[in-house]
PAZAPA-4460 file (N, C-alpha, C; in steps of 0.05 Angstrom, whole numbers, plus 32768, in hexadecimal, padded with zeros to 4 digits):
% residues 300
    n_x    n_y    n_z   ca_x   ca_y   ca_z    c_x    c_y    c_z   seq   type   mol
   8884   89A2   86F9   8868   89AA   86F6   885A   89AD   8711     1      M     A
   8849   89C2   8713   883A   89C6   872B   8822   89B4   872D     2      K     A
   8819   89AF   8746   8803   899D   874B   87EA   89A7   873C     3      I     A
   87E5   89C2   873D   87CC   89CC   8731   87CC   89C8   8712     4      K     A
   87E4   89CA   8706   87E6   89C7   86E9   87E1   89A9   86E1     5      D     A
   87EC   8997   86F1   87E9   897B   86EC   87CB   8973   86EF     6      L     A
   87BF   897D   8704   87A2   8977   8709   8790   8983   86F3     7      L     A
   8796   899A   86EA   8787   89A7   86D5   8788   8997   86BB     8      N     A
   87A0   898E   86B4   87A4   897E   869C   8795   8964   869E     9      Q     A
   8797   8957   86B5   8789   893E   86B9   876B   8941   86B8    10      A     A
   8761   8957   86C3   8744   895C   86C3   8739   895D   86A7    11      Q     A
   8748   896A   8695   8740   896D   8679   873F   8951   866B    12      K     A
   8754   8941   8671   8756   8927   8665   8740   8914   866E    13      K     A
   8736   8918   8686   8723   8906   8692   8706   890F   868E    14      L     A
   8702   8925   8680   86E8   8930   867E   86D3   891E   8672    15      K     A
   86DB   890D   865E   86C9   88FB   8651   86C5   88E1   8660    16      K     A
   86D8   88DA   8671   86D6   88C0   867E   86CA   88C1   869A    17      Q     A
   86C8   88D8   86A6   86C1   88DA   86C2   86AC   88F0   86C7    18      S     A
   869B   88EB   86DB   8688   88FF   86E4   8696   8912   86F8    19      F     A
   86AD   890A   8702   86BB   891B   8715   86D9   891B   870E    20      S     A
   86E0   8926   86F7   86FC   8925   86ED   8710   8931   8700    21      P     A
   8709   8948   870C   871C   8955   871E   8721   8944   8737    22      R     A
   870B   893A   8743   870E   8929   875B   871E   8910   8755    23      L     A
   8719   8904   873E   8728   88EC   8736   8746   88F2   8735    24      D     A
   874D   8908   8729   8769   8910   8726   8775   8915   8741    25      A     A
   8766   8922   8753   8771   8927   876E   8776   890E   877D    26      E     A
   8763   88FB   877B   8767   88E1   8789   877F   88D2   877F    27      I     A
   8782   88D1   8765   879A   88C4   8759   87B4   88D0   8763    28      L     A
   87B4   88EB   8763   87CD   88F9   876C   87D1   88F5   878A    29      L     A
   87BB   88F5   8799   87BE   88EF   87B6   87CB   88D5   87BB    30      N     A
   87C4   88C1   87AB   87CF   88A6   87AF   87ED   88A5   87AA    31      S     A
   87F7   88B6   8799   8813   88B7   8793   8823   88C7   87A8    32      I     A
   8817   88DE   87AF   8825   88EF   87C3   8820   88E6   87DF    33      L     A
   880C   88D4   87E3   8805   88CA   87FD   87FD   88E2   880F    34      N     A
   87EC   88F3   8804   87E3   890B   8813   87C4   890C   8812    35      K     A
   87B8   891B   8824   879C   891F   8824   8794   8934   880F    36      K     A
   877B   8934   8807   8772   8947   87F3   8776   8963   87FC    37      R     A
   8773   8968   8816   8776   8983   8821   8793   898D   881C    38      S     A
   87A6   897B   881C   87C2   8982   8817   87C5   898D   87FB    39      Y     A
   87B8   897E   87E8   87BA   8987   87CC   87AF   89A3   87C8    40      L     A
   8797   89A7   87D4   878A   89C1   87D0   8799   89D8   87DC    41      L     A
   87A9   89D1   87F1   87B8   89E6   87FF   87D4   89EA   87F2    42      A     A
   87DB   89D8   87E0   87F6   89D9   87D4   87F6   89D6   87B6    43      N     A
   87E3   89E4   87A9   87E0   89E1   878C   87F8   89EC   877C    44      L     A
   8808   89FD   8789   881F   8A09   877B   8838   89F8   8780    45      D     A
   8836   89E3   878F   884D   89D2   8794   8855   89C2   877B    46      Q     A
   886E   89BF   8776   8878   89B1   875F   887B   8993   8766    47      R     A
   8875   8982   8753   8879   8965   8757   8890   895B   8746    48      I     A
   889B   8945   874E   88B3   893B   8740   88AB   892E   8725    49      S     A
   88BE   892A   8714   88B9   891D   86FA   88AF   8900   86FF    50      L     A
   88BB   88F3   8712   88B2   88D8   8719   8895   88D7   8721    51      K     A
   888D   88E9   8732   8871   88EA   873B   885E   88F1   8724    52      Q     A
   8867   8902   8713   8857   8909   86FC   8853   88F1   86E9    53      K     A
   8868   88E2   86E4   8866   88CB   86D3   8854   88B5   86DF    54      N     A
   8857   88B1   86F9   8846   889E   8707   8829   88A6   8705    55      T     A
   8824   88C0   8709   8808   88CA   8707   87FD   88C6   86EB    56      F     A
   880D   88CB   86D7   8803   88C8   86BC   87FC   88AB   86B5    57      N     A
   880B   8898   86C1   8805   887C   86BD   87E9   8875   86C9    58      K     A
   87E4   8880   86E1   87CA   887B   86ED   87B4   8889   86DE    59      L     A
   87BA   88A1   86D4   87A7   88B0   86C4   879E   88A1   86AB    60      L     A
   87B1   8894   869E   87AB   8884   8686   8798   886E   868C    61      K     A
   879B   8861   86A3   8789   884C   86AB   876D   8857   86B0    62      R     A
   876B   886E   86BC   8750   887B   86C1   8743   8883   86A6    63      R     A
   8753   888C   8693   8749   8894   8679   873C   887C   866B    64      I     A
   8747   8864   8671   873C   884C   8666   8724   8841   8676    65      K     A
   8719   8852   8687   8701   884C   8697   8706   883A   86B0    66      N     A
   871F   8834   86B6   8723   8824   86CE   871C   8835   86E6    67      E     A
   870C   8829   86F8   8703   8838   8710   871B   8842   8721    68      P     A
   8718   8859   872C   872D   8865   873D   8733   8852   8755    69      V     A
   871F   8845   8760   8723   8834   8777   8736   881D   8771    70      A     A
   8733   8812   8759   8745   87FC   8751   8762   8806   874B    71      Y     A
   8763   881E   8740   877E   8829   873A   878E   882E   8753    72      I     A
   8781   8839   8768   8790   883F   8781   878E   8827   8794    73      I     A
   877C   8814   878F   877B   87FB   879F   876D   87FE   87B9    74      G     A
   875C   8812   87BC   874D   8815   87D5   8734   8826   87D2    75      E     A
   8722   8823   87E5   8709   8832   87E4   86FE   8836   8800    76      K     A
   86F4   884D   8806   86E8   8852   8820   86CC   8847   8821    77      F     A
   86C5   883B   8838   86AA   8830   883C   86A3   8833   8859    78      F     A
   868E   883F   885F   8684   8843   887B   869B   884F   888C    79      Y     A
   86A9   8862   8880   86BD   8871   888F   86D8   8863   8892    80      G     A
   86DB   884C   8885   86F4   883E   8887   86FF   8837   886B    81      R     A
   8719   8834   886A   8727   882F   8850   872A   8811   884C    82      K     A
   8720   8807   8835   8722   87EB   882F   8734   87E6   8817    83      F     A
   8745   87D2   8819   8755   87C9   8803   8744   87BA   87EF    84      K     A
   8746   87C1   87D5   8737   87B2   87C0   8748   87AE   87A8    85      I     A
   873F   879C   8797   874B   8798   877C   8734   878F   876A    86      N     A
   873B   8789   8751   8726   8782   873E   871A   8766   8742    87      N     A
   8720   8759   8758   8714   873F   875E   86FC   8742   8770    88      K     A
   86F8   875B   8779   86E1   8761   878B   86D3   877A   8780    89      V     A
   86B9   877D   8787   86AB   8795   877F   86B5   87AD   878E    90      L     A
   86B2   87C4   8782   86B8   87DD   8790   86A1   87E3   87A3    91      I     A
   86A6   87E7   87BD   8691   87EE   87D0   8682   8807   87C7    92      P     A
   8668   8806   87C8   8657   881D   87C0   864C   882C   87D8    93      R     A
   8649   8846   87D6   863E   8856   87EC   8623   884C   87F5    94      P     A
   8612   8844   87E1   85F7   883C   87E8   85F6   8823   87FA    95      E     A
   860B   8813   87F8   860C   87FA   8808   8611   8801   8826    96      T     A
   861B   8819   882B   861E   8821   8847   8604   8821   8856    97      E     A
   85EE   8826   8848   85D4   8825   8855   85CD   8809   885E    98      T     A
   85D7   87F5   8851   85D3   87D9   885A   85DF   87D5   8875    99      L     A
   85F7   87E0   8879   8604   87DE   8893   85F4   87ED   88A8   100      V     A
   85EB   8805   88A1   85DC   8815   88B4   85C2   8807   88BD   101      E     A
   85B4   87FB   88AA   859B   87EE   88B1   85A0   87D5   88C2   102      K     A
   85B5   87C7   88BD   85BC   87B0   88CD   85C2   87B8   88EA   103      T     A
   85D1   87CE   88ED   85D7   87D9   8907   85BD   87E2   8916   104      L     A
   85AB   87EE   8907   8592   87F7   8913   8582   87E0   891D   105      E     A
   8580   87CB   890D   8572   87B3   8915   857F   87A7   892E   106      Y     A
   8599   87A5   892E   85A7   8799   8945   85A3   87A9   895E   107      A     A
   85A4   87C3   895C   85A0   87D5   8973   8585   87D1   8980   108      H     A
   8571   87CC   8970   8556   87C9   897B   854E   87AD   8983   109      K     A
   855B   8799   8976   8551   877D   8979   8565   8769   8985   110      N     A
   857E   8770   8988   8591   875C   8992   8590   875B   89B0   111      I     A
   858F   8742   89BB   858E   873E   89D8   85AA   8737   89E2   112      Y     A
   85B4   8745   89F7   85CF   8740   8A01   85D3   8724   8A0A   113      P     A
   85BE   8716   8A13   85C1   86FB   8A1E   85C3   86E5   8A09   114      S     A
   85BF   86ED   89F0   85BF   86D9   89DA   85D8   86DC   89C9   115      K     A
   85E1   86C6   89BE   85F8   86C6   89AB   85EE   86D1   8991   116      K     A
   85FE   86E2   8984   85F7   86EF   896B   860A   86E6   8955   117      T     A
   85FF   86DB   8940   860F   86D2   8929   860A   86E6   8912   118      L     A
   8620   86F0   8906   861E   8703   88F0   862C   86F7   88D8   119      V     A
   861D   86F1   88C3   8629   86E5   88AB   8625   86F8   8893   120      F     A
   863A   86FC   8884   8639   870D   886C   863F   86FB   8854   121      D     A
   862B   86F9   8842   862D   86E8   882B   8637   86F7   8812   122      L     A
   864A   86EC   8804   8655   86FA   87ED   8665   8712   87F7   123      G     A
   8677   870D   880A   8683   8723   881A   8696   8734   880A   124      T     A
   86A2   8729   87F4   86B4   873A   87E3   86CB   8745   87F3   125      G     A
   86CD   875F   87F3   86E3   876D   8802   86DF   876B   8820   126      S     A
   86C8   8762   8828   86C1   8761   8845   86B8   877B   8851   127      G     A
   86B2   878F   8840   86AC   87AA   8849   8693   87AA   885B   128      C     A
   867E   879B   8854   8666   879B   8864   866B   878D   887F   129      I     A
   8675   8775   887E   8679   8766   8897   868D   8774   88AA   130      L     A
   86A3   877D   889F   86B8   8789   88B0   86AE   87A4   88BB   131      L     A
   869E   87B2   88AC   8692   87CB   88B7   8680   87C5   88CE   132      S     A
   8670   87B0   88CB   865E   87A7   88E1   866E   879F   88FA   133      L     A
   8684   8790   88F5   8694   8787   890C   869F   879F   891C   134      I     A
   86A9   87B3   890D   86B5   87CA   891A   869F   87D9   892A   135      K     A
   8687   87DA   8920   8671   87E7   892E   8667   87D6   8946   136      E     A
   8664   87BC   8941   865B   87AB   8957   8670   87A9   896D   137      F     A
   8689   87AD   8967   869E   87AB   897B   869A   87C0   8991   138      S     A
   868A   87D5   898B   8684   87E9   899F   866F   87E0   89B4   139      K     A
   8662   87C9   89AD   864E   87BE   89BF   865B   87B0   89D6   140      N     A
   8651   87B5   89EF   865D   87A7   8A06   865A   8789   8A06   141      P     A
   8648   877F   89F5   8644   8762   89F4   8651   8756   89DA   142      N     A
   8665   8763   89D1   8672   875B   89B8   867C   873E   89B9   143      F     A
   8684   8735   89D0   868E   871A   89D3   867A   8704   89CC   144      S     A
   8660   870C   89CB   864B   86F8   89C4   8645   86F7   89A6   145      T     A
   8654   8708   8997   8651   8708   897A   8664   86F5   896C   146      F     A
   865B   86EA   8956   866D   86DA   8945   8668   86E2   8928   147      E     A
   867E   86E5   8918   867C   86F0   88FD   8689   86DD   88E9   148      F     A
   867C   86DB   88D1   8687   86CC   88BB   867F   86D9   88A1   149      A     A
   8692   86D8   888E   868C   86E3   8873   8691   86CD   885F   150      G     A
   8680   86CA   884B   8684   86B5   8837   8686   86C1   881B   151      T     A
   8694   86B2   880A   8696   86BA   87EE   86A0   86A1   87DE   152      D     A
   8698   86A0   87C5   86A2   868A   87B4   86BE   868F   87A9   153      L     A
   86C7   86A8   87AA   86E0   86B0   87A0   86F6   86AF   87B5   154      S     A
   870A   869F   87B1   8721   869E   87C3   8730   86B8   87C3   155      S     A
   8731   86C5   87AC   873F   86DE   87A9   8731   86F4   87B9   156      Q     A
   8717   86F4   87B8   8707   8707   87C8   870C   8703   87E6   157      A     A
   870C   86EA   87EE   870F   86E4   880A   872B   86ED   8814   158      L     A
   873F   86EB   8803   875A   86F5   880B   875A   8713   880F   159      R     A
   874B   8721   87FE   8748   873E   8801   873A   8744   881B   160      I     A
   8724   8736   8821   8715   873A   8839   8726   8736   8852   161      A     A
   8737   8721   8851   8748   871B   8868   875D   8731   886B   162      Q     A
   8767   873B   8855   877B   8752   8857   876E   876A   8863   163      K     A
   8754   876F   885C   8746   8786   8868   8741   8782   8886   164      N     A
   873C   8769   888E   8738   8763   88AA   8752   8768   88B9   165      A     A
   8768   8760   88AE   8782   8765   88BA   8788   8782   88BC   166      T     A
   8782   8791   88A6   8787   87AD   88A6   8777   87BC   88BB   167      R     A
   875E   87B2   88C0   874D   87BF   88D4   8750   87B3   88F0   168      L     A
   8764   87A1   88F2   876A   8794   890C   8752   8785   8917   169      E     A
   8745   8776   8905   872E   8765   890D   8736   8748   890C   170      I     A
   8733   873B   8923   873A   871E   8925   8721   870D   8928   171      E     A
   870C   8718   8932   86F4   8709   8938   86E2   8705   891F   172      Q     A
   86ED   86F7   890B   86DE   86F2   88F2   86E9   86DA   88E4   173      V     A
   86D7   86CB   88D7   86DF   86B4   88C6   86D7   86BA   88AA   174      N     A
   86E8   86B4   8897   86E1   86B7   887A   86E1   869B   886F   175      F     A
   86CB   8694   8861   86C6   8679   8858   86BF   8678   883A   176      I     A
   86CC   8666   882C   86C5   8663   8810   86AC   8652   880E   177      K     A
   8697   865E   8806   867D   8650   8805   8669   8660   87F4   178      A     A
   8655   8651   87EB   863F   865D   87DB   8627   8661   87ED   179      N     A
   861F   867A   87F0   8607   8681   8800   8609   8674   881C   180      L     A
   85F5   8664   8824   85F5   8658   883E   85FF   863B   883F   181      L     A
   860D   8633   882A   8617   8617   8829   862A   8611   8841   182      D     A
   8636   8625   884C   8649   8621   8862   863A   861A   887C   183      F     A
   8620   861F   887D   8611   861B   8895   860A   85FD   8899   184      M     A
   861E   85EE   889F   861A   85D1   88A5   8627   85CC   88C0   185      K     A
   8620   85B7   88CC   862C   85AE   88E5   862F   85C4   88F9   186      N     A
   8648   85CE   88FE   864D   85E1   8913   863D   85FB   8910   187      Q     A
   863D   8606   88F7   8630   861F   88F3   8612   861D   88F5   188      Y     A
   8607   8607   88EC   85EA   8604   88ED   85E1   8600   890B   189      L     A
   85F2   85F2   891A   85EC   85EF   8936   85ED   8609   8945   190      K     A
   85FF   861A   893D   8603   8634   894A   85EA   8646   8947   191      K     A
   85DB   8642   8932   85C3   8653   892E   85AD   864D   8942   192      T     A
   85AE   8635   894E   8598   862E   8961   8597   8641   8978   193      V     A
   8581   864E   897B   857C   8661   8991   858F   8678   8991   194      N     A
   859B   867F   897A   85AC   8696   8978   859E   86AC   8968   195      S     A
   85A9   86C4   896A   85A0   86DA   895A   85B0   86DA   8940   196      Q     A
   85A3   86D8   892A   85B1   86D5   8910   85AC   86ED   88FE   197      L     A
   85C2   86F9   88F6   85C1   8710   88E3   85D0   8708   88CA   198      I     A
   85C3   870A   88B3   85D0   8704   8899   85CE   871C   8887   199      I     A
   85E5   8725   887D   85E6   873A   8869   85EF   872E   884F   200      T     A
   85E4   8738   8839   85EB   872D   881F   85E9   8743   8809   201      A     A
   85FF   8748   87FC   85FF   8759   87E5   860A   8748   87CE   202      N     A
   85F8   8737   87C4   85FF   8723   87B0   85FC   872E   8794   203      L     A
   8606   8720   877F   8601   8729   8764   85E3   872A   875E   204      P     A
   85DA   8741   8754   85BD   8744   8750   85B6   8753   8736   205      Y     A
   85C9   8758   8725   85C3   8766   870C   85B9   8753   86F7   206      L     A
   85A3   875B   86EA   8599   874B   86D4   85AC   8750   86BB   207      S     A
   85A9   873F   86A7   85BA   8742   868F   85B4   875D   8682   208      K     A
   859B   8766   8682   8594   877F   8676   85A1   8796   8684   209      K     A
   85A0   8796   869E   85AB   87AC   86AD   85CA   87AC   86AB   210      I     A
   85D6   8794   86AC   85F3   8792   86AA   85FD   879E   8690   211      Y     A
   85EF   8799   867A   85F7   87A3   8660   85F8   87C1   865F   212      K     A
   85E8   87CE   8670   85E6   87EB   8670   85F8   87F8   8685   213      N     A
   8608   87E8   8692   861B   87F3   86A6   8631   8803   8699   214      C     A
   863D   8815   86A7   8654   8824   869C   866B   8812   8695   215      P     A
   867C   881B   8683   8693   880B   867B   86A5   8805   8692   216      K     A
   86A7   8818   86A5   86B8   8813   86BD   86AF   87FB   86CD   217      S     A
   8695   87F5   86CB   868B   87DD   86D9   868F   87C4   86C9   218      V     A
   8686   87C5   86B0   8687   87AD   869E   86A4   87A4   8699   219      I     A
   86B5   87B7   8695   86D1   87B0   868D   86E3   87AA   86A4   220      N     A
   86DC   87B2   86BC   86EF   87AF   86D2   86E4   87A0   86EB   221      F     A
   86CB   87A2   86F1   86C1   8795   870A   86BA   8778   8704   222      E     A
   86BD   8766   8717   86B9   8749   8712   869B   8743   870B   223      P     A
   8698   8739   86F3   867D   8733   86E9   866D   8720   86FB   224      K     A
   867B   870C   8706   866E   86F9   8717   8662   8705   8731   225      K     A
   866D   871C   8738   8664   8729   8751   864C   873C   874B   226      A     A
   8645   873F   8732   8630   8752   872A   8618   8744   871D   227      L     A
   861D   8732   870B   8607   8727   86FA   85FB   870D   8706   228      L     A
   85E1   870B   8705   85D3   86F3   870E   85BD   86EC   86FA   229      A     A
   85B7   86D2   86F8   85A3   86C8   86E6   8587   86CE   86F2   230      E     A
   8572   86C6   86E2   8557   86CA   86EB   8550   86E7   86F2   231      N     A
   8557   86F9   86E0   8552   8715   86E3   8560   8721   86FB   232      K     A
   8576   8715   8702   8586   871E   8719   857E   8712   8734   233      G     A
   856A   8701   8734   855F   86F7   874D   8569   86DC   8755   234      L     A
   8579   86CF   8744   8581   86B3   8748   858D   86AD   8764   235      D     A
   85A1   86BC   876B   85AF   86B6   8784   859D   86BD   879D   236      L     A
   858E   86D2   879B   857D   86D9   87B2   8566   86C5   87B6   237      Y     A
   855C   86BB   879F   8548   86A6   87A1   8553   868D   87AE   238      T     A
   856B   8685   87A6   8578   866E   87B1   857E   8672   87CF   239      K     A
   8585   868B   87D6   858B   8691   87F2   8572   868D   8804   240      L     A
   855B   8697   87FB   8543   8694   880B   853A   8677   880C   241      L     A
   853E   8668   87F6   8537   864C   87F6   8549   863D   880A   242      E     A
   8562   8645   880C   8574   8639   8820   856A   863F   883D   243      Q     A
   8562   8658   8841   8558   8660   885B   8540   864E   8863   244      V     A
   8530   8649   884F   8518   8638   8854   851F   861B   8858   245      K     A
   852F   860F   8847   8535   85F2   8848   8547   85EB   8860   246      T     A
   855A   85FD   8866   856B   85F7   887D   855E   85FD   8898   247      K     A
   8547   860A   8896   8538   8612   88AF   8549   8622   88C2   248      K     A
   855A   8633   88B6   856C   8643   88C6   855C   8658   88D6   249      I     A
   8549   8664   88C9   8539   8678   88D7   852A   866C   88EF   250      A     A
   8520   8654   88EC   8512   8647   8902   8524   863F   8919   251      Q     A
   853D   863A   8913   8551   8633   8928   8557   864B   8939   252      N     A
   8556   8663   892D   8561   867B   893A   854C   8687   894D   253      S     A
   8557   8693   8962   8546   86A3   8974   853A   86BB   8966   254      F     A
   854B   86C8   8955   8541   86DD   8943   8551   86DB   892A   255      S     A
   8545   86E4   8914   8552   86E1   88FA   854E   86FA   88EA   256      F     A
   8564   8705   88DF   8562   871E   88D0   8574   871B   88B7   257      Y     A
   8569   871F   88A0   8578   871E   8887   8573   8738   8878   258      L     A
   8589   8745   886F   8587   875D   885F   8597   875A   8846   259      I     A
   858B   8760   882F   8598   875D   8815   8596   8777   8805   260      I     A
   85A9   877A   87F3   85A8   8791   87E1   859E   8788   87C6   261      E     A
   858D   8797   87B9   8581   8790   87A0   8583   87A6   878C   262      I     A
   857A   87A1   8773   8578   87B6   875F   855B   87C1   8760   263      S     A
   8558   87DB   8760   853E   87E8   8765   8526   87DC   8755   264      P     A
   852B   87D6   873B   8515   87CD   872A   850C   87B0   8731   265      E     A
   851A   87A3   8743   8513   8787   874A   84FE   8786   8761   266      Q     A
   84F6   879C   876C   84E5   879D   8784   84CC   878C   8782   267      K     A
   84BC   8790   876E   84A2   8782   876C   84A7   8764   8766   268      I     A
   84B9   875E   8754   84BF   8743   874C   84CA   8733   8764   269      L     A
   84DC   8740   8773   84E9   8733   8789   84D6   872F   87A1   270      I     A
   84C4   8741   87A4   84B0   873F   87B9   849E   8727   87B5   271      Q     A
   8495   8723   879C   8484   870C   8795   8493   86F2   8799   272      E     A
   84AC   86F1   8790   84BC   86D9   8791   84C2   86D1   87AE   273      K     A
   84C9   86E5   87BE   84D1   86DF   87DA   84B9   86D7   87EA   274      F     A
   84A2   86E3   87E6   848A   86DB   87F5   8480   86BF   87ED   275      Q     A
   8487   86B7   87D5   8481   869C   87CC   8492   8688   87DB   276      E     A
   84AB   868F   87E1   84BD   867D   87EF   84B8   867D   880D   277      I     A
   84B5   8695   8819   84B0   8697   8835   8497   86A8   883A   278      L     A
   847F   869C   8837   8466   86AA   8837   845F   86B8   8851   279      P     A
   8469   86AE   8867   8461   86B9   8881   8477   86CB   888D   280      K     A
   8487   86D6   887B   849E   86E6   8884   849A   8704   887F   281      T     A
   84A5   8714   8890   84A3   8731   888C   84BA   873B   887A   282      E     A
   84B3   8748   8864   84C7   8754   8852   84C4   8772   8854   283      F     A
   84DA   877F   8858   84D9   879C   885B   84EC   87A9   8847   284      R     A
   84E1   87B8   8834   84F1   87C5   881F   84F8   87E1   8828   285      F     A
   8510   87EA   8821   8519   8805   8827   852A   8811   8811   286      S     A
   852D   882B   8811   853A   8839   87FB   8557   8840   8803   287      R     A
   8567   8846   87EF   8582   884F   87F4   8582   886E   87F6   288      D     A
   859A   887A   87F7   859B   8897   87FB   8591   88A6   87E2   289      L     A
   8590   8898   87CB   8586   88A5   87B3   8568   88A1   87B0   290      A     A
   855B   8895   87C4   853E   8891   87C3   8535   8879   87B3   291      G     A
   8548   8867   87AC   8541   8850   879C   853E   8837   87AE   292      K     A
   852B   8826   87A7   8528   880D   87B6   8541   87FC   87B4   293      W     A
   854E   87F7   87CA   8568   87EB   87C9   856C   87D4   87DD   294      R     A
   855C   87D3   87F2   8560   87BE   8806   8546   87B0   880E   295      F     A
   854A   8797   8815   8534   8787   8821   853D   877C   883B   296      I     A
   852D   8781   8850   8533   8776   886A   851E   875F   886F   297      E     A
   8528   8748   8877   8517   8731   887B   8519   8729   8898   298      I     A
   8503   872A   88A6   8502   8724   88C3   84F0   870C   88C9   299      L     A
   84FB   86FA   88D8   84EC   86E2   88E0   84EE   86DF   88FE   300      I     A
***
């Protein structure tokens, strides 16, 4: 069978399950042939072996059952780099790349070369946010003054993050099994004194109502614990800010920057709650590429 015929058949089968059936089919076939998409488009009349066809059909059946393409092929691009993933971690979303960009913008304008910079990523999952930041910060001539750590409650997620660090040839990072800022005791709390502290967090923030309306590909395949949070989705972020306040981390630091990703409808509720916890703090809301309120930057 020719590549074009196989893709055409797959496109028809995926029409009900996918918004991009042709692209899905091409990505699945790419993963088998180990070729770029441009190769497929230039070789549509090439014949594939029976073994390749059978392997493709097995992957296609998984996609027809709504399994995300990223889980099927075991990887996903994020901020221009390929990350290994499985169903123990969330699939990196394009909108989250803006969180990386905003963190880099803040650092470019506010980081002092003479000060030590601590970068912590909470709920690191695949490590895509933290590792992307490390690769970008590594271009800074003062990179040796940076220290990086990623935390997660899932040991399986941390193993994926470490594999991605190895794949990207990153050694300057620690992955810690911990909930939010619980790891900031003793040595880590002392390190924040007179340091520049950057915290990124893409924690579970979906309310029960929103989660129920998620696509089947999300509900049936992505880890529920990484998506759903109590208290209308605000539980973990509320606890995080309370930790910032009680541990006096922000007061220890020379400068403090926290950026989190939220669900757009939470903006008003979250603003009221956060100002109640940290009344004298600057909260800056911003939108994602789709124009939806998606991020909160907290500066102290």
